[in-house]
N, C-alpha and C positions, 0 to 999 in steps of 0.2 A: 503495498499498501504506500502511497507516495500523494503525502497533501501537503496542500497549499494558501497559506492565510494573505492576500493580496490586499493590500489599503491604499488609498489615494484619498487628500483630503486637501479641498483648492477652501472650501466653504469653513471661516473659521467667525462665529459670536464676540470674541471680542478683539481679536487678532489682526493684523494686518492679511487680506484676501491669497491666497495663492492661485495661481492660474491653471497650470499645467497639472498636477499631481494625478490630474481627477485619469486625463488623457493618458498620462506615463501608466496609471495599477491595468488601465484596459491593454496597449500592450503589453504588456509584462505578460496577464491571462495570458491574451493569443499566444504569446514563442512559447511561455511554460505549458499549456493545456494539452499538444499534443508534438510528436517527433514531423519531423522533414517527411516520413511520405506518410503519411496521415491516422500514426494508431496514435491512443489516448496515452499521457505520459504521464502529466499530475489529472485524478479522478475528480472531477468535477470541484475543484479551485473554489475557496469562497474568496467573496473580493467585498469590501465592506467600501462605499465609496462616499464622502461626505462634498454634496456637488450645492446644494441651497440651507437655507433658514428652515427649511419642512424633511431633509435628506442629509440630516449627519452621522457624523459616527462618534459618540459619548465614553467619555475617560471608561465608565462603566461595561459599555458595550464591546470596547478596543480589548482591554482589558481581561474582559473573557473567551473574546474567541481567542486571542495569545491563548488562555489556558488552557483551551478544547481544542487549538491545536499541537499543543507539548504534552498532552494529558496518555496518546496510545501508543501501543509501539508498533510503529509506521518504521518503514524502512527509509523517510526521507521526510522533516517535516519544514516545511520552508516560508520564511515568512517574509516578505518585500512592505517597506511600506515607504510611500511618500505623503510628506509634510511640511508643515513646522517641527525645528527641533529647538532645546534652550537647554542652557547649560546651567553651573552656576557651584559653589561653592565643594557642596556634597555631590555632583556627577551630574545626565544627563539625562534628557526627558524626552520624549514622542507627542506630540500638541497635538489630544482629540480637539475636535467642533467646538466644546462646550470649556475649553482651558480658559484659562484669564490670565494668568502671572508665570507663567511657563510650567513652573514648578511644580504645579498643579495637574499636571501630562501623565503620562503611565511612563513611571522611572525608566532607564536603561538596566539597573542593575534588576530589579523585577524581573521583566525581557529575561537577561542573561540566568536569572533562580531558576523562574520556566525553565527554557535551554538545557541548562547544564542538568538539573533535575530530571529532566525527561525520559522517558523509555526508549523512548526511538534514535531509530543505528545512527542517522545522520540528522543533526540540527541547521539547519543556517539560514541565519539572516543575514538578508539583505536592507540596508537603510538608505533610503537617497533623501535626505533633511540636514541643517545645517547639525553641527557640533555633531555628527553620529558618530566621529568615532571614538568617540568615551564612549559608549560601549565596552563594558568587560573591565571599565578602566574602572576600582573600589572608589575613587574619587577624585578630583579631577589634580591633576600635577603629580599622579599616581603609576610606578614606573613599572608596576606590572599586572599582567591580564591573567583572572580568573578564568579561564575556559576548559571547561572538562573534556574530556576526551569524544570525540564524537561534533562534537561543533565548529562551526565555521564563520567566521563574521565577514563579510566586506560591505565596506561603509563611503559612501562617495567623499567622507573630508574625515580631516583629521580633527578634532576636539574643538579645536580653535578655531576653525575654518567653516566658510560661511558654505553651502551648496548650490551652486547657481543654476541658473535654469536660460535657456535661448531659447528663441523658433515657437513660445510654450512647451515648451519640455527640457525636463532634466537634462545638466547634460552627461553627469554621470547615466540618469535610467539610458537614453540614447547610445550611449557605449554600450549599456548592458543589453541590452533589445538586440544591439549589431551583435553584441557576443552569442547572443543563444540560438541568433536567427543562422549561424553558423563560421561568422568570423574568428573564432575562438574553436574551433575543431580542430581534431585530429587525424592522421587521414585512417582511421577509421570510421571518422564522424560522432563522435566523443565529446561534450562537450563540460569541463567540469570547471569546481568551485577556481581554480587555479589559473586554467586557460584562461576563465571570465576576465580577473583580476588582472591575468596581462595585459588583454586586450585592450583594460581600458585605462592601464597606467603607462602603457606607450605612443598610449593615444593622446593625452594628455599632459602637457610642457609642463616646464619644472616651475614656471610663475604661476600655472594657474590650480586648481582644487586639487588635495592629492586626496588619491584612493587608498584605504588602509582593509587589511585584509592582515585575521588572525586568525590564522585555525589550531584545532587539536587534534587533527584526523593519522591512521595509519596509511591508510590509501584515499583519493579521490573516488566520488563519486561521479556516477553521470546524472548532470542535471538537464540534459533532452541531448538526444540523436539528432544533426544533420545527415543530409544525403551527403556521402565521403568521395571528396575530388575524384579517387579511382575504385576500381571494385574489389569486394577485400579480396574474391577467389586471383585475380590479375594481380594484386597484391600480394597474393599469397606463392607468388608465381618465383618471386624474388630468390629465394633458398636453390631450387633449378635451373635459374637464370644463372646462375653468380655460385661457385661453386663455394667459395670462403671470400670475407671481408679483407680489402684489397688484391683482391684479381680482379688483373685487369682482362678485357671482355674482346679476340678481334674483332675487327668488323672487317668485312670486306662489301664489293658492289652487290653482292646477291642479298644482301639486307633492302636495298634500296630497288621499292619498284619504276621509279619516276632514271628518264634520265633522254636524254639529247637523243637524236636520230644518228649525231656522229660517233653517239655513246654507244647505239642501239648497234651497230654494223661495224664499229672492236670487233674481231675473236679476241684481244686479248686480255677484255672486260668479261667475268662471267654474268651469262643470262640471271636475273633475278629466280631464287629459291623460294616457294612456295610455306614450305619452315619456317629458313631463313624469315622470310618477311615477318610471317605472325611474335616470330619473336622481337623483332624490330621496330615493328606498333609499339607491344607493351613497351623495349624500352624509351620507347618516344613517348609514351602517356608518364613511366618514373620521370621523364626530366622533366614534365611537367611539373610534376608536383615538388620536385626539389633531390632525389633519393638517386639518378644516377647522372652523367655528368660525359660529355665528349673530351677525349685524349687529346691536343693537339692543333683542336680547330675549335668552330667557333659557332659548329649547328651539323648536329644528328651525319646530316645528308651530305656537308664531307665526311665525316669522319668514316661513313661509310664506302663514298666515291673514290676518298682516297686511303682503303683499306689500314685507317689507325684501328683506335681501339676506343672504350667506354670506360666506365670503372663509379662504384658506388660512392657517394660522397658520404659525408659523417654523417646526414640523418641515413641516406639510405643503409647504414651501416647499422644506426640503431634499429630499424624498422628488421633488417634482413636477424639480429639479436632475436627479437622481439619472436618474431616467423620461427625461427630455428628451435626454440624454446617454449617452441607451442604454450606462447601468450599472447596470439593475435590468432 
């Protein structure tokens, strides 16, 4: 069972209203509900939105929803929040619709207590709010985070920073959705909290808000399956084509079907071979995903026509080892 609670609050009774949080919640919902192939990922995620004076999310409702999320022994219990955040000397808070002073919101320490005590295998907290990096800090300035095994936190900014919006959407959530939609997938289509953070971190400059990543896990869980850039069966052929990492694979014109009339008439150039051409198509697909590179040529076509070689890249050697060890 994979559970998700997605909260977006634009309308506030006492605080400045926001514009993009509800849209962000809908975007995250759409990204998480199903994998890229259409199969169910998170079953019926619960979405709470604060859109108006008659449709809000008060503190008690938010608190009870978080309690219910972390109550079960789910495979994943994921909490996403987009809205106002607040911080003082006692810690950080998530502001519900009825928040007045900010410190009357749902405290991040309570969220962390619920997550830490949850029987769920993987507890993932994603926060797009100001000062959200205070999650898991006992108090402002605390150097140590209280994160139990199985808990991961991904926040839009540090405890001291504001979370920015652009074009009616949070900068952080826009990158989060891009990552979930495939920008952070590996070659088998898995998108993990670590790869999501790496995508967001690389997309934000040193002078912009800085995302915060805290985790205590032995292995990352896949948040979503994207369409892999290469078919699994084709990827697994890498150990059949290359006998070992570091081996150079000799090529010749029989691998390449395309040639000029002059080359076709040249008896010194071997004709295309169906088996070699099939291998060459796979090699070219490996080149597209940076698993293979030609040696002494700028393109695989020239490597073949000039009887040069190709080899695994560092990434190619990594996947060769994974497949050889039956980890993929």
